[in-house]
N, C-alpha and C positions, 0 to 999 in steps of 0.2 A: 470469465473464468466463473463457473459454477453454473446451474441450472435455474434459474430465476425467472425462467415463463415469460411472460407477456411483458412484463416490466423491464426484462433486457433487450427483451425484442422492440419494443418501444425506442430505447436507447440507440440500438444499433439502426434502427429506422431514420432518425433524425437526420438531416443531410447538414452540409457544412453549413450554410447560411442562416439556419434556425441554432446551430450549435453559437454563430458567431452574434447572432442577436440576441440572445440569451446571457451570454458572455457580457458583452455591452451595455446590454441591461442593468447586469447585476452590478458591473465597474465600467462604469462609461469612461474612465481613465484608460481604459484597455488593461489594465495591472491587477491583480489579487495581490493584495499584503497578507501574510501570516493572520493578524487580526481578522481580516475578513473573512478569511477561508474558515474558521473557526468560526464564524459568526454567522455563516453560511449554514454550516454544518450542524450548528445550533450546540457546540459544543462548550458547556460550561458548567464549573463544578467539578473537573475531571480529578481523576489522580495525578498526583506528579510524573509516574511513568510514563501514564496516558497522554497529557500534556505534552512531553518529551518525544512521544509517538507520534503525536500531530507534526510536532514541528520537524520531524527527522523527513517524514513524506513530505511535508512542505519544502525543504530544502532539497530533496532528491529531484523534487518535479522542478526545481527553480535552476535548470539547466546551465545557465549562463552565471549564476551566484550573485544577483543585482538585488536580492532581496524582495522579487517580486515574482510572481505567475504570470507570464501575458498569454494571450492566446494559442501563441503556434506552442508554447510548454503545455498550455491547459491542454490542447489536443492529442498533444504527442503521448501527452500522460494517459488520457482517455483510450486512446488508440493501441497503447503499448497494455493496458490491462485488460482491454477488452478482445484485441485483435493480436495481439502479439507473439510471437514465436516463442514456445517454451525456454530456448535457452537465451532469449531476449528477458523474459520474465526472470528466470532466475537470475543474472544477472543483477537486475534492478531490487530485488527482493535483497540480493548480498549486499547492494550499495547499501539498503537501508537496513538492513542489521547490523554492517560496520561502522557502530555508533562510533568509536573515536577515529574511523579514516586509516587505520595501520595495516588494512588488506587482508585482515583474518578476523574470523568471530569466535568470539570465546562464549562458553556457557552465561557467563552473567550477561552478556551484551545480548543474547537470544532470550533469555529469561524476561529479560526487561519489557523486549519489544511484545514478547507472546502474552505477557502480563498487562501489558499495555493495552495490546487487542481485545484481552476479555474484557478491561473495565470498559473499552467503548461499546461493544459488541455486546455485552451483558451474556455471553454466554460462555459458561463453566464447566464445560463439558468436562476438560481434563485438566489436571492442574499445570501450571509452566513447566515444572520441576520435569515430570514426567515427561512431556513432549521434547524438552530438551535432552533428557537424557536416552529417550528412542534414538533420537539423532544424530547425536554424538558415538553412541553405542554403535548404531549401522553406519556411519559414514566417516567417523573420524581415523582414516584407517591408519596413520601413523600413530594413533595414542597419545597426541601431544595436547589435545584439549583445546586445540584450535582448528578452523577451518581454513583453507584458501579457498580461494573461487573455486579452482580447478577440483578441490576435494568437495565442497558444496554442489557444485552443478554435476560433477559424475555422481556422485553420491544420490542425489535428488532424482536422477534420471535412471538409474541402478536397484532403485527403491521405491517401487509403486506404491506404498502405503507411506511413504515419507511424502513421496510428490503429491499423493489426496489430499495429506495433512496438510502440506503449504498450501496447496490451491484452496482449502476449505478456510482457512485462516486467514490468507491474505485477498481474500475475495472483497475488492474494493466496488461490487455492484450494488451494494445497499447505499457506500456516498453516495454513488452518481446518479442513484433514484431520489437521495435526499437534495440533491441540487437541482435535478429536472423540476422534481415538485416544488420545490421551495420555489425557483423561478417562474416556474408557471402560474404559482399562486400570487407572486407579486407582480407578473405581467398586466 
């Protein structure tokens, strides 16, 4: 997702054996905890929202809910972010945004996530409130202040400007670059 030139090309060019070796070098146990993920990414002193967002990302990647990201989950997450079909990515975004797990996204959940993303990326081009207002104005078809998975996917796909905004905000390539570069330095 996103055009990041040679960094993304380098990540895509890595073979599975190399990814496995890097993963095992960083986590000899074969499992990454939430604490280890934050250490790998150098995420210290974050706001409460940003910290909560990283937690949410971790738990959406921890597909079996055991409190660890194993190699299969790790590769599945990277594959989804880099090569996943648009419907797969939108479903993952929805799961990430639905913080309370009730099957709907409300404005507060979305604003919290976008604020956290901006805290982590330090990119504050558009206030989260404006982004959320635009999204709900365009894709909350029944006007109830909540988005179902169907509304979210259909709305994003029918509004290229919303889709582009989501792609830009949710681009995890810089995170993958940190992981790859950090592991290469420790190798």
